[in-house]
GUBA-825580 format. One line per 3 residues: number of its first residue (from 1); their letters; for each residue x, y, z of C-alpha. Coordinates in nm, 2 decimals, decimal comma. Example, Ala and Ser with C-alpha at 12.3 -4.5 7.8 and 13.67 -1.06 7.14 Angstrom:
1) as) 1,23 -0,45 0,78 | 1,37 -0,11 0,71
END
This chain:
1) mvn) -7,06 -4,06 6,33 | -6,94 -4,00 5,98 | -7,14 -4,19 5,79
4) rrq) -6,86 -4,47 5,62 | -6,98 -4,37 5,27 | -6,78 -4,03 5,28
7) fia) -6,48 -4,15 5,32 | -6,18 -4,23 5,10 | -6,08 -4,55 5,15
10) sst) -5,78 -4,59 4,90 | -5,63 -4,39 4,62 | -5,78 -4,58 4,35
13) aav) -6,13 -4,46 4,55 | -6,01 -4,11 4,54 | -5,93 -4,08 4,16
16) gaa) -6,29 -4,27 4,10 | -6,45 -3,98 4,30 | -6,31 -3,67 4,14
19) aml) -6,49 -3,74 3,84 | -6,79 -3,73 4,02 | -6,75 -3,38 4,21
22) pqt) -7,07 -3,18 4,20 | -7,01 -2,87 3,98 | -7,04 -2,63 4,25
25) aha) -6,69 -2,78 4,42 | -6,57 -2,65 4,05 | -6,73 -2,31 4,08
28) isd) -6,63 -2,18 4,37 | -6,29 -2,33 4,35 | -6,21 -2,09 4,09
31) dlh) -6,28 -1,82 4,31 | -6,14 -1,96 4,70 | -6,27 -1,72 4,97
34) pti) -5,97 -1,61 5,17 | -5,97 -1,82 5,49 | -5,94 -2,09 5,22
37) ral) -5,69 -1,92 4,99 | -5,47 -1,89 5,29 | -5,45 -2,27 5,38
40) rpm) -5,13 -2,48 5,29 | -5,08 -2,91 5,23 | -5,03 -3,06 5,57
43) tad) -4,94 -3,42 5,45 | -4,55 -3,36 5,36 | -4,41 -3,53 5,71
46) vvp) -4,69 -3,83 5,69 | -4,49 -4,11 5,74 | -4,67 -4,42 5,60
49) itd) -4,67 -4,82 5,83 | -4,34 -5,00 5,73 | -4,30 -5,33 5,65
52) der) -4,17 -5,44 5,95 | -4,48 -5,29 6,14 | -4,67 -5,50 5,96
55) rar) -4,43 -5,84 6,00 | -4,50 -5,76 6,36 | -4,89 -5,75 6,33
58) mer) -4,87 -6,10 6,16 | -4,63 -6,25 6,44 | -4,84 -6,06 6,75
61) ark) -5,19 -6,27 6,56 | -4,97 -6,59 6,52 | -4,95 -6,55 6,91
64) lmv) -5,30 -6,49 6,96 | -5,38 -6,79 6,73 | -5,22 -7,05 6,97
67) eng) -5,35 -6,88 7,28 | -5,74 -6,91 7,08 | -5,68 -7,26 6,97
70) fda) -5,69 -7,11 6,61 | -5,48 -7,33 6,35 | -5,52 -7,03 6,08
73) ifi) -5,72 -6,74 6,01 | -5,91 -6,67 5,67 | -5,91 -6,28 5,55
76) epg) -6,10 -6,16 5,23 | -6,00 -5,89 5,10 | -6,06 -5,52 5,32
79) ttm) -5,92 -5,30 5,57 | -5,81 -5,63 5,79 | -5,59 -5,79 5,45
82) syf) -5,43 -5,43 5,44 | -5,38 -5,42 5,79 | -5,15 -5,74 5,79
85) tgv) -5,00 -5,71 5,48 | -5,06 -5,42 5,25 | -5,23 -5,54 4,96
88) twg) -5,59 -5,40 4,84 | -5,81 -5,59 4,61 | -6,19 -5,56 4,54
91) tse) -6,42 -5,85 4,60 | -6,65 -6,03 4,41 | -6,79 -6,37 4,33
94) rmf) -6,48 -6,49 4,31 | -6,24 -6,61 4,62 | -5,93 -6,43 4,67
97) alv) -5,81 -6,43 5,02 | -5,51 -6,45 5,28 | -5,49 -6,76 5,45
100) lpa) -5,21 -6,64 5,79 | -5,14 -6,96 5,97 | -5,02 -6,99 6,34
103) kge) -4,67 -7,09 6,18 | -4,55 -7,06 5,86 | -4,56 -6,86 5,56
106) paf) -4,84 -6,62 5,47 | -5,05 -6,76 5,15 | -5,32 -6,62 4,93
109) icp) -5,59 -6,80 4,76 | -5,65 -6,64 4,37 | -5,85 -6,70 4,06
112) afe) -5,56 -6,85 3,80 | -5,66 -6,58 3,57 | -5,58 -6,30 3,83
115) ear) -5,25 -6,45 3,94 | -5,03 -6,17 3,66 | -5,20 -5,93 3,90
118) are) -5,21 -6,08 4,20 | -4,83 -6,13 4,18 | -4,81 -5,73 4,09
121) vir) -4,96 -5,68 4,48 | -4,87 -5,95 4,69 | -4,60 -5,91 4,91
124) fsn) -4,47 -6,12 5,23 | -4,57 -6,42 5,05 | -4,45 -6,67 4,74
127) dir) -4,73 -6,88 4,85 | -4,99 -6,80 4,59 | -5,22 -7,11 4,55
130) lwq) -5,46 -7,10 4,22 | -5,81 -7,27 4,16 | -5,99 -7,28 3,82
133) ede) -6,34 -7,17 3,73 | -6,49 -7,51 3,81 | -6,29 -7,58 4,12
136) npg) -6,38 -7,49 4,49 | -6,15 -7,25 4,63 | -6,24 -7,34 4,95
139) alv) -5,98 -7,66 4,92 | -5,69 -7,48 4,91 | -5,77 -7,28 5,26
142) aqv) -5,76 -7,65 5,44 | -5,45 -7,75 5,20 | -5,24 -7,49 5,33
145) ird) -5,31 -7,55 5,72 | -5,19 -7,92 5,62 | -4,87 -7,80 5,46
148) rgl) -4,76 -7,58 5,75 | -4,81 -7,92 5,94 | -5,07 -7,80 6,16
151) atr) -5,42 -7,98 6,23 | -5,65 -7,80 6,04 | -5,91 -7,87 6,37
154) rig) -6,01 -7,50 6,37 | -5,99 -7,22 6,10 | -6,08 -6,82 6,23
157) ieq) -6,28 -6,65 5,99 | -6,27 -6,29 5,97 | -6,58 -6,13 6,09
160) rar) -6,65 -5,92 5,79 | -6,61 -6,22 5,55 | -6,91 -6,29 5,35
163) ffl) -7,09 -6,66 5,44 | -7,05 -6,80 5,07 | -6,68 -6,79 5,14
166) adl) -6,72 -6,97 5,48 | -6,97 -7,21 5,28 | -6,70 -7,32 5,03
169) ira) -6,45 -7,40 5,32 | -6,71 -7,58 5,50 | -6,80 -7,76 5,19
172) asp) -6,44 -7,88 5,09 | -6,35 -7,94 5,50 | -6,66 -8,02 5,70
175) ave) -6,46 -8,16 5,96 | -6,29 -7,84 6,03 | -6,42 -7,60 6,28
178) qri) -6,49 -7,25 6,21 | -6,51 -6,94 6,43 | -6,51 -6,60 6,45
181) ads) -6,15 -6,46 6,40 | -6,26 -6,12 6,61 | -5,98 -6,27 6,90
184) vtv) -5,70 -6,22 6,73 | -5,82 -5,99 6,43 | -5,99 -5,68 6,70
187) gcr) -5,67 -5,81 6,93 | -5,46 -5,69 6,70 | -5,60 -5,38 6,54
190) mik) -5,75 -5,25 6,86 | -5,45 -5,14 7,01 | -5,29 -4,89 6,77
193) spa) -4,92 -4,86 6,78 | -4,66 -4,52 6,77 | -4,74 -4,54 6,43
196) ela) -5,08 -4,54 6,38 | -5,12 -4,33 6,61 | -4,91 -4,04 6,47
199) llq) -5,15 -4,10 6,16 | -5,48 -4,09 6,35 | -5,29 -3,76 6,48
202) kan) -5,25 -3,60 6,15 | -5,56 -3,70 5,98 | -5,76 -3,54 6,27
205) eit) -5,53 -3,25 6,24 | -5,62 -3,15 5,86 | -5,96 -3,23 5,91
208) laa) -6,03 -2,94 6,21 | -5,78 -2,76 5,96 | -6,06 -2,78 5,70
211) mka) -6,32 -2,71 5,93 | -6,25 -2,43 6,06 | -6,19 -2,24 5,71
214) afa) -6,53 -2,39 5,62 | -6,69 -2,26 5,86 | -6,55 -1,89 5,79
217) tmk) -6,70 -1,90 5,46 | -7,14 -1,94 5,58 | -7,32 -1,68 5,43
220) egm) -7,71 -1,63 5,41 | -7,88 -1,83 5,18 | -7,60 -2,07 5,06
223) tqd) -7,70 -2,42 5,08 | -7,53 -2,74 5,24 | -7,38 -2,85 4,93
226) elg) -7,25 -2,53 4,87 | -7,08 -2,54 5,24 | -6,97 -2,89 5,18
229) anv) -6,81 -2,77 4,86 | -6,60 -2,56 5,05 | -6,46 -2,78 5,31
232) saa) -6,36 -2,99 5,05 | -6,21 -2,68 4,90 | -6,01 -2,67 5,18
235) yra) -5,92 -3,03 5,21 | -5,73 -2,97 4,88 | -5,56 -2,65 4,95
238) lgv) -5,44 -2,90 5,25 | -5,29 -3,16 5,05 | -5,63 -3,45 5,06
241) pnh) -5,77 -3,46 4,73 | -6,14 -3,51 4,60 | -6,30 -3,55 4,94
244) rat) -6,70 -3,43 4,98 | -6,87 -3,36 5,31 | -7,19 -3,28 5,36
247) pqf) -7,29 -3,00 5,67 | -7,67 -3,00 5,81 | -7,87 -2,70 5,90
250) gey) -8,17 -2,61 6,11 | -8,39 -2,90 6,23 | -8,20 -3,13 5,95
253) say) -7,90 -3,14 6,20 | -8,07 -3,38 6,46 | -8,11 -3,65 6,22
256) phg) -7,73 -3,84 6,31 | -7,64 -3,90 5,99 | -7,80 -3,60 5,80
259) skt) -8,06 -3,55 5,54 | -8,07 -3,53 5,13 | -8,33 -3,26 5,21
262) pqe) -8,23 -2,94 5,02 | -8,14 -2,72 5,27 | -8,07 -2,29 5,29
265) lke) -7,85 -2,17 5,53 | -8,04 -1,86 5,73 | -7,99 -1,66 6,09
268) gdv) -8,04 -1,90 6,32 | -8,01 -2,17 6,22 | -7,77 -2,49 6,38
271) vll) -7,50 -2,57 6,11 | -7,32 -2,94 6,21 | -7,06 -3,03 5,99
274) ddg) -6,97 -3,38 6,13 | -6,64 -3,49 5,85 | -6,33 -3,72 5,82
277) iti) -6,08 -3,83 5,61 | -5,84 -4,11 5,53 | -5,47 -4,05 5,57
280) egy) -5,24 -4,33 5,44 | -5,51 -4,61 5,58 | -5,61 -4,39 5,85
283) vsd) -5,93 -4,20 5,99 | -6,03 -3,91 6,15 | -6,40 -3,82 6,26
286) itr) -6,45 -3,49 6,41 | -6,79 -3,33 6,44 | -6,90 -2,96 6,54
289) ttv) -7,20 -2,77 6,59 | -7,20 -2,37 6,58 | -7,47 -2,10 6,51
292) fgk) -7,51 -1,92 6,17 | -7,60 -1,58 6,37 | -7,65 -1,56 6,73
295) psg) -7,72 -1,87 6,94 | -8,08 -1,88 7,12 | -8,06 -1,92 7,50
298) rqr) -8,24 -2,29 7,40 | -7,98 -2,33 7,11 | -7,67 -2,24 7,38
301) qvw) -7,84 -2,39 7,68 | -7,83 -2,75 7,47 | -7,48 -2,72 7,35
304) dle) -7,34 -2,61 7,68 | -7,48 -2,96 7,82 | -7,36 -3,16 7,52
307) kra) -7,02 -3,01 7,56 | -7,05 -3,13 7,95 | -7,16 -3,51 7,87
310) qqa) -6,86 -3,47 7,62 | -6,60 -3,38 7,93 | -6,79 -3,61 8,14
313) ald) -6,72 -3,91 7,87 | -6,35 -3,83 7,92 | -6,35 -3,77 8,27
316) aak) -6,47 -4,15 8,31 | -6,21 -4,31 8,07 | -5,93 -4,48 8,28
319) vgv) -5,75 -4,74 8,23 | -5,95 -5,05 8,32 | -6,24 -4,91 8,35
322) pce) -6,53 -5,09 8,07 | -6,62 -4,91 7,79 | -6,96 -4,92 7,88
325) aid) -6,90 -4,69 8,15 | -6,81 -4,43 7,93 | -7,12 -4,40 7,77
328) aaa) -7,27 -4,43 8,12 | -7,12 -4,08 8,17 | -7,20 -3,93 7,91
331) rkv) -7,56 -4,02 7,91 | -7,58 -3,99 8,28 | -7,58 -3,61 8,20
334) itd) -7,80 -3,54 7,91 | -8,11 -3,73 8,13 | -8,02 -3,61 8,41
337) agf) -8,13 -3,28 8,20 | -8,44 -3,42 8,14 | -8,36 -3,58 7,82
340) gpg) -8,40 -3,90 7,71 | -8,41 -4,16 7,90 | -8,20 -4,46 7,70
343) ykv) -8,22 -4,42 7,31 | -8,56 -4,22 7,35 | -8,52 -3,84 7,19
346) pgl) -8,52 -3,60 7,22 | -8,20 -3,71 7,38 | -7,89 -3,94 7,34
349) phr) -8,02 -4,16 7,00 | -7,72 -4,37 6,94 | -7,39 -4,51 7,16
352) tgh) -7,14 -4,25 7,31 | -6,87 -4,35 7,06 | -6,72 -4,62 6,84
355) gig) -6,33 -4,71 6,78 | -6,16 -4,58 6,50 | -5,85 -4,65 6,35
358) mdg) -5,85 -4,81 5,97 | -6,25 -4,83 5,97 | -6,38 -4,52 6,09
361) hea) -6,64 -4,78 6,29 | -6,46 -5,03 6,43 | -6,37 -5,23 6,75
364) pnl) -6,41 -5,18 7,05 | -6,77 -4,94 7,11 | -6,88 -4,74 7,34
367) vrg) -7,19 -4,88 7,42 | -7,41 -5,03 7,69 | -7,28 -5,42 7,76
370) nkl) -6,91 -5,38 7,69 | -6,77 -5,45 7,96 | -6,43 -5,46 7,77
373) pla) -6,19 -5,26 8,00 | -6,00 -5,00 7,85 | -5,65 -5,03 7,75
376) pgm) -5,32 -4,83 7,63 | -5,34 -4,77 7,25 | -5,77 -4,79 7,22
379) cfs) -5,87 -4,52 6,98 | -6,27 -4,40 7,03 | -6,48 -4,12 6,90
382) dep) -6,64 -3,94 7,18 | -6,99 -3,79 7,03 | -7,27 -3,81 7,27
385) mia) -7,54 -3,64 7,07 | -7,81 -3,45 7,19 | -8,12 -3,49 6,90
388) iyg) -8,44 -3,27 6,94 | -8,65 -3,36 6,57 | -8,82 -3,11 6,41
391) efg) -8,60 -2,83 6,59 | -8,25 -2,91 6,57 | -7,94 -3,12 6,71
394) irl) -7,58 -3,06 6,92 | -7,32 -3,31 6,89 | -6,96 -3,23 6,95
397) edc) -6,73 -3,52 6,82 | -6,35 -3,53 6,85 | -6,17 -3,89 6,87
400) whm) -5,91 -3,98 7,16 | -5,67 -4,24 7,26 | -5,60 -4,42 7,58
403) ten) -5,31 -4,41 7,76 | -5,14 -4,53 8,07 | -5,25 -4,17 8,23
406) gpv) -5,61 -4,12 8,07 | -5,70 -3,98 7,76 | -5,56 -3,78 7,56
409) tft) -5,79 -3,57 7,27 | -5,63 -3,59 6,93 | -5,79 -3,23 6,88
412) pls) -5,92 -2,94 7,13 | -6,23 -2,96 7,20 | -6,46 -2,74 7,05
415) psi) -6,43 -2,41 7,30 | -6,83 -2,23 7,25 | -7,11 -2,22 7,06
418) eip) -6,98 -1,94 6,87 | -6,63 -2,07 6,82 | -6,67 -2,39 6,66
421) va) -6,33 -2,46 6,63 | -6,05 -2,37 6,89
END
């Protein structure tokens, strides 16, 4: 359940982040711990998504558009645009968008003064519709659809598109029905291909290797930022530059997304490290929890309970089972032990897991009420946390994908409270 701000979403963001690394990261990197010094890059065999796969994605989207009655889908810059076309572009008050029609070539809507820059990055299309500063670019969306010989009855709007963009389209074409395009965009993205699974596998393997090395550097009195800097140093040694992590110690380990409160490690503290990276656009998300020193009986009891809950979620995962059943299975283990009920703390204050892929959190979610059946190719986190505010929190998180034969985790589960990483 990594906070998404911790992820490096693009090489541009990574370069920008380099200037903002804390001084502690630079100081530690001059005298690396032996476990970090022993690491070697793990990225040499990474294979990016091919253009052929992106073309197949667009063809799949067209089939789903026909099935759901869309003439086209409208997508502004972000993950889904990159998923279909490989194009990355910042968002602003000016419309830059992809219009993917149910048939024919995709088109891009672009501010006229940005044309030269846009042509440097746009692929899979020569159709770039330009608009001037005093024009409504929404009119170009319906025009693309008409030019493809479609009826312009219904447009799918990608769910993360900002409202004012949909409103521009509505103002220009009030007769065109707008609906959320999840049936198309989520319908494509939630089923991962072998190439996507390979990138997720690599991202998770690197994350676990960095965690293992960083845990070995723990010492009395270190701050959470110092341990986080060691995680970052491990990533750099593994071939992933400019990553930042923030572990949590003691009572702050109960905060699901951590605390900014300064912390110093002391004997008996629970240490929770929730982290992830991006490899060629695909995200890992792993949490490991251990104790610095000898665990108390209560710490061990809660850790073991968390381990059983995480395993129960995996045991419940079968093709055709609704997503909510995974959450119910993990939650039952925790509530049967006297925690909760529901989202009440002490207990499990959030869903058991989320979808994962190009976004750290994406559909579908493992949450009560989600009756979507599991299908091969779906990918999730499995993280039924036990939060005890004022004391500590335990979360074990691994990502997994669904197969015909059951769930397969990208990483080995945590063996014990003393050995957080296998």
